[in-house]
C-alpha positions as CSV (number, residue, x, y, z in Angstrom):
1,M,6.9,9.0,21.8
2,L,8.3,6.9,19.0
3,H,9.9,8.5,16.0
4,D,10.1,7.3,12.4
5,T,10.8,8.6,8.9
6,L,8.5,7.3,6.1
7,T,9.5,7.0,2.5
8,V,6.4,8.4,0.6
9,E,6.1,8.7,-3.1
10,L,3.1,9.1,-5.6
11,T,2.6,6.9,-8.6
12,E,1.6,8.5,-12.0
13,E,-2.0,7.2,-11.4
14,E,-2.1,8.8,-7.9
15,I,-1.0,12.1,-9.4
16,R,-3.7,11.9,-12.0
17,Q,-6.3,11.1,-9.3
18,M,-5.1,14.0,-7.3
19,M,-5.7,16.3,-10.3
20,V,-9.3,15.1,-10.5
21,R,-9.8,15.8,-6.8
22,Y,-8.4,19.3,-7.0
23,H,-9.9,20.1,-10.4
24,F,-6.8,20.4,-12.5
25,R,-7.1,20.0,-16.2
26,E,-5.8,16.7,-17.7
27,A,-3.7,18.8,-20.1
28,D,-1.7,20.1,-17.1
29,F,-0.5,16.6,-16.1
30,F,3.1,17.0,-17.2
31,V,3.3,20.5,-15.6
32,V,2.1,19.0,-12.3
33,Q,4.4,16.0,-12.6
34,R,7.4,18.4,-13.0
35,V,6.4,20.3,-9.9
36,Y,6.1,16.9,-8.0
37,E,9.6,15.9,-9.2
38,S,11.0,19.2,-7.8
39,L,9.1,18.8,-4.5
40,L,9.8,15.1,-3.8
41,P,13.6,15.4,-3.0
42,L,12.8,18.2,-0.4
43,V,10.2,16.4,1.7
44,R,10.3,13.5,4.1
45,A,7.4,12.3,6.3
46,E,8.6,12.6,9.9
47,V,6.2,11.0,12.3
48,Y,6.1,10.9,16.1
49,Y,3.5,8.6,17.6
50,D,2.5,7.3,21.0
51,P,0.5,4.0,20.7
52,V,-1.6,3.9,23.9
53,V,-3.1,0.5,23.3
54,C,-5.3,0.3,26.3
55,G,-7.8,2.6,27.9
56,Q,-6.4,2.3,31.4
57,D,-3.8,5.1,30.8
58,R,-6.0,8.2,31.0
59,Q,-3.6,10.5,32.8
60,R,-1.6,11.2,29.7
61,Y,-4.5,12.1,27.4
62,P,-7.7,12.1,29.5
63,W,-9.7,13.9,26.8
64,I,-9.4,11.1,24.2
65,E,-12.6,9.0,24.0
66,E,-11.2,6.0,22.1
67,E,-10.5,2.9,24.2
68,K,-7.5,2.0,22.1
69,Y,-5.6,4.6,20.0
70,A,-2.4,6.2,18.9
71,V,-1.6,9.9,19.1
72,I,0.3,11.0,16.0
73,V,2.3,14.1,14.9
74,M,3.3,14.2,11.3
75,T,5.2,16.7,9.2
76,L,6.8,16.9,5.7
77,S,9.4,19.4,7.1
78,D,9.6,23.1,6.4
79,R,11.3,22.7,3.0
80,A,8.0,22.2,1.3
81,D,6.8,25.5,2.9
82,R,10.0,27.3,1.7
83,L,9.6,26.0,-1.9
84,Q,6.0,27.2,-1.9
85,E,7.0,30.6,-0.5
86,L,9.6,31.0,-3.3
87,Y,7.0,30.6,-5.9
88,L,4.6,33.0,-4.2
89,E,7.4,35.6,-4.1
90,V,7.6,35.5,-7.9
91,E,3.8,35.4,-8.2
92,E,3.7,31.8,-9.4
93,V,0.4,31.3,-7.5
94,M,-0.7,28.2,-9.5
95,T,2.6,26.4,-8.9
96,A,2.4,27.2,-5.2
97,Y,-1.1,25.8,-5.1
98,Q,0.1,22.6,-6.9
99,I,2.8,22.2,-4.2
100,D,0.1,22.5,-1.5
101,C,-2.1,19.8,-3.2
102,L,0.8,17.4,-3.8
103,S,1.9,17.8,-0.2
104,L,-1.6,16.9,1.0
105,E,-1.5,13.8,-1.2
106,L,1.9,12.7,0.2
107,M,0.5,13.1,3.7
108,R,-2.6,11.1,2.8
109,K,-0.4,8.2,1.7
110,A,1.8,8.5,4.8
111,Y,-1.4,8.1,6.9
112,G,-1.9,4.6,5.4
113,L,1.8,3.6,5.7
114,L,1.9,4.6,9.3
115,G,-1.3,2.8,10.1
116,G,0.2,-0.4,8.6
117,Q,3.3,0.0,10.8
118,I,1.2,0.5,14.0
119,Q,-0.9,-2.5,13.1
120,K,2.2,-4.6,12.8
121,A,3.7,-3.3,16.0
122,T,0.6,-3.6,18.2
123,G,-1.6,-6.2,16.5
124,L,-4.4,-3.6,16.4
125,Y,-6.2,-2.3,13.2
126,P,-6.8,1.4,12.3
127,K,-10.5,2.2,12.5
128,S,-10.9,6.0,12.6
129,Y,-9.1,9.3,12.2
130,E,-9.8,12.3,14.5
131,F,-7.9,15.5,13.6
132,L,-7.3,18.3,16.1
133,G,-9.6,21.1,15.3
134,E,-12.6,18.8,14.6
135,K,-13.5,16.5,17.4
136,Y,-10.7,17.7,19.7
137,P,-9.7,21.4,20.2
138,L,-6.6,22.7,18.6
139,S,-5.4,23.8,22.0
140,F,-4.6,20.2,22.8
141,G,-1.8,20.3,20.1
142,A,0.5,22.3,22.3
143,E,0.0,19.8,25.2
144,I,1.0,16.9,22.9
145,L,4.0,18.7,21.4
146,K,5.4,19.4,24.9
147,S,5.8,15.7,25.4
148,I,8.1,15.3,22.3
149,P,11.7,16.4,22.8
150,D,13.3,18.0,19.8
151,C,10.1,17.8,17.8
152,P,10.4,20.1,14.6
153,V,6.6,20.9,14.9
154,S,5.4,23.9,16.9
155,V,2.3,26.0,17.4
156,N,2.3,29.7,16.8
157,E,0.3,32.4,18.6
158,A,-2.6,31.9,16.2
159,G,-2.7,28.2,16.9
160,Q,-1.3,27.2,13.5
161,L,1.1,24.3,13.2
162,L,4.5,25.0,11.8
163,P,5.8,23.8,9.4
164,Q,2.4,24.3,7.7
165,K,2.6,20.8,6.1
166,S,2.1,19.2,9.5
167,T,-0.8,17.6,11.4
168,I,-1.8,16.1,14.7
169,Y,-4.4,13.4,14.9
170,V,-5.7,10.5,17.0
171,L,-5.8,7.1,15.2
172,G,-8.5,4.9,16.7
173,L,-7.5,1.2,16.9
174,T,-9.5,-2.0,17.2
175,E,-8.8,-5.7,17.6
176,K,-11.2,-6.5,14.8
177,Q,-9.6,-7.1,11.5
178,Q,-10.5,-4.4,8.9
179,H,-10.9,-5.4,5.2
180,K,-9.4,-2.1,4.3
181,Q,-7.8,0.8,6.1
182,P,-10.3,3.6,6.9
183,S,-10.3,6.7,4.6
184,I,-9.8,10.1,6.2
185,C,-12.9,11.2,4.2
186,E,-15.1,8.9,6.3
187,F,-14.5,11.0,9.5
188,C,-14.3,14.5,8.0
189,Q,-16.9,16.9,9.6
190,N,-17.2,18.7,6.3
191,R,-18.0,15.6,4.4
192,D,-21.6,16.6,3.4
193,N,-20.5,19.9,2.0
194,C,-17.2,18.7,0.5
195,L,-16.5,20.1,-3.0
196,Y,-14.7,16.9,-3.9
197,K,-17.7,14.8,-2.9
198,Q,-19.9,16.9,-5.2
199,S,-17.6,16.1,-8.1
200,D,-17.4,12.4,-7.0
201,S,-13.7,12.9,-6.3
202,C,-14.1,11.5,-2.7
203,S,-15.7,8.3,-4.0
204,V,-12.9,7.9,-6.5
205,Y,-10.3,8.2,-3.7
206,E,-12.1,5.7,-1.5
207,Q,-12.3,3.2,-4.3
208,E,-8.6,3.6,-4.8
209,E,-7.9,2.8,-1.2
210,Q,-9.6,-0.6,-1.3
211,G,-7.3,-3.3,-2.7
212,M,-8.9,-6.7,-3.4
213,I,-7.7,-10.3,-3.8
214,H,-8.0,-12.3,-7.0
215,L,-7.8,-16.1,-7.2
216,Y,-7.2,-17.9,-10.5
217,S,-7.5,-21.7,-9.9
218,G,-8.5,-24.8,-11.8
219,D,-7.0,-27.4,-14.1
220,G,-7.2,-25.4,-17.3
221,K,-4.6,-23.3,-19.1
222,G,-4.5,-19.6,-18.4
223,K,-4.0,-18.9,-14.7
224,T,-0.5,-17.4,-15.0
225,T,-1.4,-15.9,-18.4
226,A,-4.3,-14.0,-16.8
227,A,-2.1,-12.8,-13.9
228,I,0.5,-11.5,-16.3
229,G,-2.2,-9.7,-18.3
230,L,-3.4,-8.0,-15.1
231,A,0.2,-7.0,-14.3
232,I,0.6,-5.3,-17.7
233,R,-2.6,-3.4,-17.3
234,A,-1.6,-2.2,-13.8
235,L,1.9,-1.2,-15.1
236,G,0.2,0.7,-17.9
237,S,-1.7,2.8,-15.4
238,G,1.4,3.7,-13.4
239,K,1.1,1.1,-10.7
240,R,4.1,-0.7,-9.1
241,V,3.9,-4.4,-9.5
242,C,5.7,-7.3,-7.8
243,F,5.5,-10.6,-9.8
244,A,6.6,-13.5,-7.5
245,Q,6.7,-17.1,-8.9
246,F,7.1,-20.1,-6.7
247,L,8.4,-23.6,-7.8
248,K,9.3,-22.0,-11.2
249,G,12.9,-21.5,-12.2
250,S,12.9,-22.4,-15.9
251,R,13.2,-19.5,-18.4
252,T,9.8,-18.6,-19.9
253,S,9.2,-16.3,-22.9
254,E,7.3,-13.5,-21.1
255,L,10.4,-12.7,-19.0
256,S,12.1,-11.3,-22.0
257,I,9.5,-8.5,-22.0
258,L,8.7,-8.2,-18.3
259,E,12.3,-7.8,-17.2
260,N,12.5,-4.5,-19.2
261,M,9.4,-3.0,-17.8
262,P,9.7,-0.1,-15.3
263,N,7.9,-0.4,-11.9
264,L,8.0,-4.2,-12.1
265,T,9.9,-6.4,-9.6
266,I,10.3,-10.1,-10.5
267,L,11.0,-12.6,-7.8
268,R,11.6,-16.3,-8.7
269,N,14.0,-19.2,-8.2
270,Q,17.3,-18.9,-10.1
271,K,16.9,-22.4,-11.5
272,D,14.3,-25.2,-11.8
273,Y,14.6,-27.8,-9.0
274,G,12.1,-30.2,-10.5
275,F,9.0,-31.7,-8.8
276,Y,8.9,-31.0,-5.1
277,A,7.5,-34.5,-4.4
278,N,10.6,-36.1,-6.0
279,M,13.1,-34.0,-4.0
280,A,15.3,-35.4,-1.3
281,D,14.7,-33.9,2.2
282,K,17.8,-31.7,1.9
283,E,16.6,-30.2,-1.5
284,R,13.1,-29.7,0.0
285,A,14.6,-27.7,2.9
286,R,16.6,-25.6,0.5
287,V,13.5,-24.8,-1.6
288,R,11.4,-24.0,1.4
289,K,14.1,-21.6,2.6
290,M,14.1,-19.9,-0.8
291,H,10.4,-19.5,-0.8
292,D,10.4,-18.1,2.8
293,D,13.1,-15.6,1.9
294,T,11.0,-14.5,-1.1
295,L,8.0,-14.2,1.2
296,K,10.0,-12.1,3.6
297,Q,11.1,-9.8,0.8
298,I,7.5,-9.4,-0.4
299,Q,6.3,-8.6,3.2
300,Q,8.9,-5.9,3.5
301,M,7.9,-4.4,0.1
302,A,4.2,-4.4,1.2
303,D,4.9,-2.9,4.6
304,G,7.0,-0.2,3.1
305,G,4.3,0.8,0.6
306,Q,6.6,0.0,-2.3
307,I,4.1,-2.0,-4.4
308,D,0.5,-1.5,-5.5
309,V,-0.1,-4.9,-7.1
310,L,1.3,-8.3,-5.8
311,I,1.1,-11.5,-7.9
312,L,1.8,-14.8,-6.1
313,D,2.0,-17.3,-9.0
314,E,1.5,-20.9,-7.9
315,I,1.0,-19.9,-4.3
316,T,-1.8,-22.4,-3.8
317,H,0.4,-25.3,-4.9
318,V,3.4,-24.4,-2.8
319,Y,1.1,-23.7,0.2
320,R,-0.6,-27.1,-0.2
321,L,2.8,-28.9,-0.4
322,G,4.0,-27.2,2.8
323,A,6.9,-25.7,0.7
324,I,6.5,-22.3,2.3
325,N,5.6,-20.9,5.8
326,Q,1.8,-21.2,5.7
327,K,1.3,-19.0,8.8
328,K,3.3,-16.1,7.2
329,V,1.3,-16.5,3.9
330,R,-1.9,-16.1,5.9
331,S,-0.6,-13.2,7.8
332,L,0.5,-11.4,4.5
333,L,-3.0,-11.7,3.1
334,E,-5.0,-11.1,6.3
335,N,-2.9,-8.0,7.3
336,R,-2.2,-6.6,3.9
337,P,-2.2,-2.8,3.4
338,G,-5.7,-1.6,2.5
339,N,-4.8,-0.5,-1.0
340,L,-2.7,-3.5,-2.1
341,E,-4.2,-5.6,-4.9
342,I,-3.2,-9.3,-4.7
343,V,-3.4,-12.0,-7.4
344,L,-3.2,-15.7,-6.4
345,T,-2.8,-18.5,-8.9
346,G,-2.6,-22.3,-8.8
347,R,-4.6,-25.5,-8.7
348,D,-6.6,-27.0,-5.8
349,P,-6.6,-23.9,-3.6
350,D,-6.9,-24.3,0.2
351,E,-10.2,-23.2,1.6
352,F,-8.4,-20.2,3.2
353,F,-7.7,-18.8,-0.3
354,V,-11.3,-19.5,-1.4
355,Q,-12.7,-17.6,1.5
356,I,-10.4,-14.6,1.5
357,A,-10.7,-14.0,-2.3
358,D,-12.9,-11.1,-3.6
359,Y,-12.6,-12.5,-7.1
360,H,-12.5,-16.3,-7.8
361,T,-12.1,-17.4,-11.4
362,E,-11.8,-21.2,-12.1
363,M,-10.1,-22.2,-15.4
364,R,-11.7,-25.5,-16.3
365,K,-10.0,-27.7,-18.9
366,L,-12.5,-28.9,-21.6
367,R,-9.9,-29.7,-24.2
368,H,-6.1,-29.5,-24.4
369,P,-3.6,-30.6,-27.1
370,Y,-1.5,-32.3,-24.3
371,D,-4.1,-35.0,-24.2
372,Q,-3.4,-35.8,-27.8
373,G,0.3,-36.1,-27.0
374,L,1.4,-32.7,-28.2
375,T,4.2,-31.1,-26.1
376,A,4.3,-27.5,-24.8
377,R,5.1,-24.9,-27.4
378,E,7.5,-22.0,-26.8
379,G,5.7,-18.6,-26.8
380,I,2.4,-20.3,-26.1
381,E,2.7,-22.5,-23.1
382,F,6.1,-21.2,-21.9
């Protein structure tokens, strides 16, 4: 069994969506947010997983039907239980219930993060969730836990997992690329009678899980402007945004505002190196390395679940010039976390970008003052 600790946090938007699912009033948002802030420092997602990537190993878990799978034990530790018990002792039942709901949401998010890590380690994509007590008997839990030395999770006489904020499940894996990570709602045996489904909360959650790719291309003005507009809208909803610019190092006016926005990470060159085509080989190598380093940082943020929206400004241009590792760009887009929204901008996009995009908007120049000899204006073009 492998062991890992995941850093899991909820955005403001995710807390609001949780409140819809569990039927809290919108007016209670700040109360729920304070409870979340008291809970978060106490919890950590401890995971123990055994990725059995081929069906030949049947001696360990002969009862599992999947051909390729990972057996997973996850817990938020007993500190969430203790906090909940403290509120119950003073009859703060609603606060205790809020802790329970928030803990479930943290585990939901941890499922997706771990699925991404297993995908990266094995090259296989998550396709299904099977929790003990549904398809597989709860009694199998004790058998799995015996194989994990020093595991903080145990089963009591009633067959209940302790700490209570714990779960054991089988993650089905496949070699076929998935457009988005599967939702746990898709495999729930209570789906047809689910209270959240009746209130459309399940559908809201599943829409949240599916991130899409936007492509802004063409020879007209407005590609970066549109991307910045989407970034501001995402920030306004509580999302975390990474705004990465390639082949751009000059100071532009929007940075004066963007640099002061919370939940926004800006990645760009520290200075302008001019046109790539005019660079000497040594300068080109330096710029390629900077772009590859930026891409590595982006990949780490995406894998760690640290961002909800990723903007790759001028990525089509830098990709076409070979001024970045093209294979790693393709891998980032093809193996992205299921809930990550990505915006691509630039002229003359490669067919790869055209095919992978869910939205493709082409800015076509019909008229531009530059053609009459007017230079770029501060605050408008830069």
